[in-house]
GUTIGU-341934 format. One line per field, with one value per residue (C-alpha): residue number from 1; x, y, z. Coordinates in nm, 4 decimals, padded with zeros to 6 digits. Layout:
N
badren	c(NUM, ...) .
X	c(X, ...) .
Y	c(Y, ...) .
Z	c(Z, ...) .
# end
This chain:
128
badren	c(1, 2, 3, 4, 5, 6, 7, 8, 9, 10, 11, 12, 13, 14, 15, 16, 17, 18, 19, 20, 21, 22, 23, 24, 25, 26, 27, 28, 29, 30, 31, 32, 33, 34, 35, 36, 37, 38, 39, 40, 41, 42, 43, 44, 45, 46, 47, 48, 49, 50, 51, 52, 53, 54, 55, 56, 57, 58, 59, 60, 61, 62, 63, 64, 65, 66, 67, 68, 69, 70, 71, 72, 73, 74, 75, 76, 77, 78, 79, 80, 81, 82, 83, 84, 85, 86, 87, 88, 89, 90, 91, 92, 93, 94, 95, 96, 97, 98, 99, 100, 101, 102, 103, 104, 105, 106, 107, 108, 109, 110, 111, 112, 113, 114, 115, 116, 117, 118, 119, 120, 121, 122, 123, 124, 125, 126, 127, 128) .
X	c(-00.0002, 00.2834, 00.4397, 00.1186, 00.1069, 00.4750, 00.4270, 00.1215, 00.3140, 00.6089, 00.3949, 00.2031, 00.5223, 00.6625, 00.3537, 00.3620, 00.7337, 00.6799, 00.4597, 00.7535, 00.9654, 00.7007, 00.8042, 00.5741, 00.3575, 00.5920, 00.9143, 01.1435, 01.1994, 00.8236, 00.7601, 01.0542, 00.9242, 00.5774, 00.7097, 00.9415, 00.6818, 00.4200, 00.6682, 00.7483, 00.3775, 00.3199, 00.6017, 00.5176, 00.1409, -00.0841, 00.1061, -00.1228, 00.1556, 00.0772, 00.3521, 00.3818, 00.5614, 00.5149, 00.3580, 00.2294, -00.0372, 00.0808, -00.1122, -00.1915, -00.5514, -00.5212, -00.2755, -00.3794, -00.1723, -00.4348, -00.6970, -00.7006, -00.3899, -00.0364, 00.0672, 00.0816, -00.0437, -00.0298, -00.2965, -00.2006, -00.3110, -00.1361, -00.2125, -00.0300, 00.0517, 00.0734, 00.2788, -00.0058, -00.3276, -00.5028, -00.3820, -00.5497, -00.5390, -00.2854, -00.3937, -00.1326, -00.0665, 00.2695, 00.2816, 00.5329, 00.6919, 00.5866, 00.9278, 01.1501, 01.1328, 00.9122, 01.1668, 01.1212, 00.8155, 00.6209, 00.3972, 00.0915, -00.0725, -00.3617, -00.4005, -00.7613, -00.9006, -00.5959, -00.6691, -00.8111, -00.8183, -00.9820, -00.7225, -00.8165, -01.1898, -01.3849, -01.1947, -00.9244, -01.1743, -00.9560, -00.6728, -00.8900) .
Y	c(-00.0001, 00.2407, 00.1643, 00.2605, 00.5966, 00.6553, 00.5848, 00.8106, 01.0929, 01.0430, 01.0567, 01.3600, 01.5523, 01.4512, 01.5811, 01.9083, 01.9499, 01.9123, 02.2244, 02.4296, 02.2959, 02.3723, 02.6792, 02.9792, 03.0755, 03.3615, 03.1615, 03.2252, 02.8522, 02.7887, 03.0784, 02.9710, 02.6129, 02.7347, 02.9448, 02.6776, 02.3977, 02.6112, 02.6975, 02.3266, 02.2376, 02.5128, 02.3900, 02.0204, 02.0029, 02.3044, 02.4951, 02.7982, 03.0580, 03.1546, 03.1613, 03.3348, 03.6693, 03.7938, 03.6614, 03.9119, 03.9475, 03.6168, 03.4953, 03.1914, 03.0736, 02.8076, 02.5760, 02.2157, 02.0360, 01.8190, 01.5730, 01.2372, 01.2994, 01.2950, 01.5343, 01.9038, 02.1325, 02.5069, 02.6325, 02.9537, 03.1942, 03.4626, 03.6915, 03.5752, 03.8283, 03.6210, 03.6839, 03.6755, 03.6949, 03.8855, 03.8374, 03.5472, 03.3756, 03.1011, 02.8524, 02.6210, 02.3888, 02.3232, 01.9751, 01.8462, 01.5072, 01.4976, 01.5577, 01.2940, 00.9700, 01.1380, 01.4026, 01.7753, 01.9388, 01.9494, 02.2083, 02.1563, 02.4446, 02.5488, 02.8690, 02.9761, 02.9560, 02.7643, 02.4062, 02.2596, 01.9036, 02.0117, 01.8209, 02.0201, 02.0445, 02.3353, 02.6589, 02.4926, 02.3976, 02.1239, 02.3657, 02.6431) .
Z	c(00.0007, 00.0814, -00.2541, -00.4347, -00.2535, -00.3227, -00.6925, -00.7050, -00.5370, -00.7727, -01.0883, -00.9631, -00.8956, -01.2361, -01.4132, -01.2241, -01.2896, -01.6635, -01.6724, -01.5500, -01.8360, -02.0959, -02.2976, -02.3054, -02.6010, -02.6882, -02.6525, -02.9509, -03.0153, -03.0273, -03.2703, -03.4877, -03.4962, -03.5979, -03.8848, -04.0195, -03.9998, -04.1706, -04.4458, -04.4906, -04.5043, -04.7606, -04.9831, -04.9600, -04.9082, -04.9468, -05.2167, -05.2002, -05.1665, -04.8076, -04.5468, -04.2115, -04.2359, -03.8775, -03.5583, -03.3035, -03.0349, -02.8911, -02.5883, -02.3783, -02.3935, -02.1235, -01.9475, -01.8852, -01.6218, -01.4543, -01.5632, -01.7349, -01.9434, -01.8056, -02.0837, -01.9936, -02.2670, -02.3219, -02.5657, -02.7418, -03.0130, -03.2159, -03.5045, -03.8159, -04.0845, -04.4014, -04.7147, -04.9677, -04.7706, -04.4929, -04.1367, -03.9586, -03.6225, -03.5588, -03.2941, -03.1477, -02.8582, -02.6942, -02.5345, -02.2805, -02.3293, -02.6942, -02.8515, -03.0062, -02.8054, -02.5452, -02.4424, -02.4747, -02.6207, -02.9454, -03.1086, -03.3304, -03.5110, -03.7301, -03.9334, -03.9257, -04.2807, -04.4073, -04.3011, -04.6242, -04.4876, -04.1606, -03.9621, -03.6522, -03.7239, -03.8639, -03.8077, -03.5915, -03.3211, -03.1672, -03.0845, -02.9459) .
# end
């Protein structure tokens, strides 16, 4: 019984510690990753001539560190000035422990109005 409580305490502290290691929405490495991945997706998938020129008005929408998932997530939004279109909202989520081999972090994103396959639902609903 003591072992079960010790394991529960250890996993709880590990989950909480991961939130502190999760980069912020405005972290330079997160914004750089977003721009480069969107440029890659444009060149290899969408091919509609739209890339991110500038990201501003960056903000956190919510931080999820508790619940059924052991993965901490930071939900964010930013205004994306695009190269050949009107500015739009970029929704993204930064997840802890989702990097290569479960180390580090990962970011998933959706440009509102530029998700032709609706990977994240209508108007990026999953990442909001």
